[in-house]
N, C-alpha and C positions, 0 to 999 in steps of 0.2 A: 503494500500499499504505499503510494507516494503522495504525501498530503501538502507537498511544496505549493503546488498550483492553488490549493485551496487557501493556503496562508496568504499568498500574493494577492488572490481575489478579495479576501476579507481585509486584508491590510493588518493582520495580527501574526507575529512571529512568536511561536511558543518556546519558552525556555525548556520546559518538560516535554518532549516529543512523545513520551509514553502516555501522558494525560490526553493529548490530542488523539492519539491512536485509539486509546480506549473508549473515547466519546462514540466511536462509530463501530464498535464490537457489538453485536447483537447476540443475545443469549443462544440464540440457535447455532451460531457460528461455534460458540464454545462447546456445545454439546456434540458437535462433530469433530471437533479439532482441540480436544481437551489437553493434549500434550504440547500445544503451543506456548503455554504458560501466560497467556493473555488473560485479561479480566473483562467480563461484559460491562456494559455501560449502565447498568441500572442503579448502581449508587450514585453515579454522577447525575443521572436523570433526577434522582430524588433531591440532591443538592441544587441542581440547576432550576428545578420546580420552584422551590422556595425562594431562590435569588429573583427569578422571573416575576413571582407575584409580588414580591417586596418593590422591586424596580417599577413595576406597572402600576402598583397601587400609590406609590409615591408621586409619580408622573400625573396620574389623574387627579389625585387629591389637590395638586398645585396649579394644575392647568384649568380646573373648574372648581373654583372656590365656593360658587354659589349653587352647585348642583347636589341633590340629595344623596344619601348613602345608597339608595336603590339604584339611582342612575348610574353612580360610579361603579357599583357591583356589576351592572348590565354592561357597561363599556369594557370593563376588565375581563369579563367572561368572553365577549366577542373577540378581544385581542389575543387571548392565550388558549382558546379552545383547540382541539385537535385538527379541525379543517384549517384554521387560519395558520398555525403553526406548521403544518405539513406543507401548505403553499409557500410559506416562507423558505422552509427547508428546501423545496423544490427550486426556487429562484437562486439560491446558494449552491445549487448543484450538490447537495448532500447525499442525494442517491446514488452518485457515481463512486462514494467512498464507503459506504455502509458495508460491513462484512456479515454476511448472512450465510445460514446453511444452504446446501444445494437446493433444497426444497422450497425454502423462502425466497431465494435469488429468483427462482422461476414463477414465483406468484407475484404478478403485479396487480393484484385486486385490491379491494378496499383495504385490506389489512396493512397494505404499504404506507397509508396515510398516517396510521398510528405509529409504525416504526420510524417514520421521518419525523414526527412530531416529538417522539421520545428522544431522537438523536439531537435535535435542536436543543432540548432541555439539557441533555447531557453535555452538549458542546458548551452551554453557558456555565454549567457546573464546572467544567474544565477550565474555562477562562478565568473563572472566580479564583480557582485554586492556584492557577499558574500566574496571574497578574493582577489579582484583586478585584474588589467591588467595582471601582470607578470604571476599570476597561470593560467589565461585564455590563455595567450600566450603559456605557457608550455603545456597545454592540447591540444590546436589546432596543435602544432608542433608534439606532439606524435601520434596524431590520423588521421590528415589530410595532413599536410605537408610533412611527411614521404613518401608520395606516389608520390612525384613529379618526382623522377628518372624513375619510371615505366611509369608515364604518358609521359614522353619526349621519352623514349625508344621505346614505342609502338606508339608513334605519335597520342596520344588521344587528344592532344591540337590542332590539325589542324582543319581549318575550314572545318568541315565535309560535308556540303553541297556542297561547291565548289569542294572538292576532290572527292566526289562520282559522281558528274556530269561529271568532267573530265575523271573519269575511265570508267563511263558508256558510254559515248560518244566514247572514244577510243576503247573500247572492243566490245560493242554491238551496237554502232551507235544509241543510244537513249538518250533522255533527260529525266531523272528522273521527276516523277510527285508525288504530295503529296496530300492526302485525308484525311480529318477528319473521322475517324471511331466512336469515342465516345467522349461524353462531360459528365461530372459528376461533382457533388459537387455544393455548392451554389454559387451565382454570385460573392461573394467577395473571394472565395476560389475555383475557377473551374480547374479541371484537364481535359487536352485534350489528346486524343490518336489519334495519325496520323500514316497513312501507307504510305510507299514510293513504288512507282510502276516503273519497267522497262516495259513499254507497258502495257499489261494486267496482268502482272505478280506481285503480292505483294511480295516484297523481305524481308521487316522487318517492325517492329512497334516501335514507340517511344511514351514517354509521357512528359508532362510538364505543368507548370502552364500558359503557353500561347501557341498559335498556333506554333509561332516561336520556342519556346523552344522545343515543341513536334517534330517538322520538324526535327530539328538539332539532337535530340536523334535517330530518326528514320534513319537519314543519317549515324550516327555513327554505329548504329547496323547493317545497309546494308554493311558498309565497313567490319565489322567482318564476317558477313555471307558469303560474297564473298571472304574472305580471303585477302583482301587488307590492312588490319591492323591486328595487333595481337590482340587476345582475352584479 
């Protein structure tokens, strides 16, 4: 794995290259290559998740001094959910560097979004350990927080399930229903795919690490499909 190109693209030169590499090692790779001596990225992900939440919360608290706790929570959720983080990771070309098992490497389905989002959090954790809070803050600001204006403009922070129910009842006279379409992954890292239905018609699908997260994402996608929010 040659991560020099990634360092150049992002503008961060790691002192500890092992930390950088670990951020991209998925558990599935270790299961197949346990003799390599590498560690998977889940501990870094745990740390990075906390750093990401603190940086995002601090940013929103200062940027919107007159907004309620509820609004700020909604904004934060829209910034750090799996879908947004995976899109950010894709733009950073993280998918080119993640070390996966042969089976996971062939799977380019919805589960990859979760893996990419986890890698982003692990990368944040690696930056924090290697270069401190301010450098992690700078990276998060340039890659994630920069999207807040678009999220607010498009209404992507709204409670999608309540919003789509309100619109479906108003326009079609139906209450949306949700159905699990697929479950994948090990018990400790499951991915759920949920469909949202207006009557018998499937409107959209969503994915997440929990049923609730998948339902929320399917509701967001339904809002886009129906043209009730911007893409």
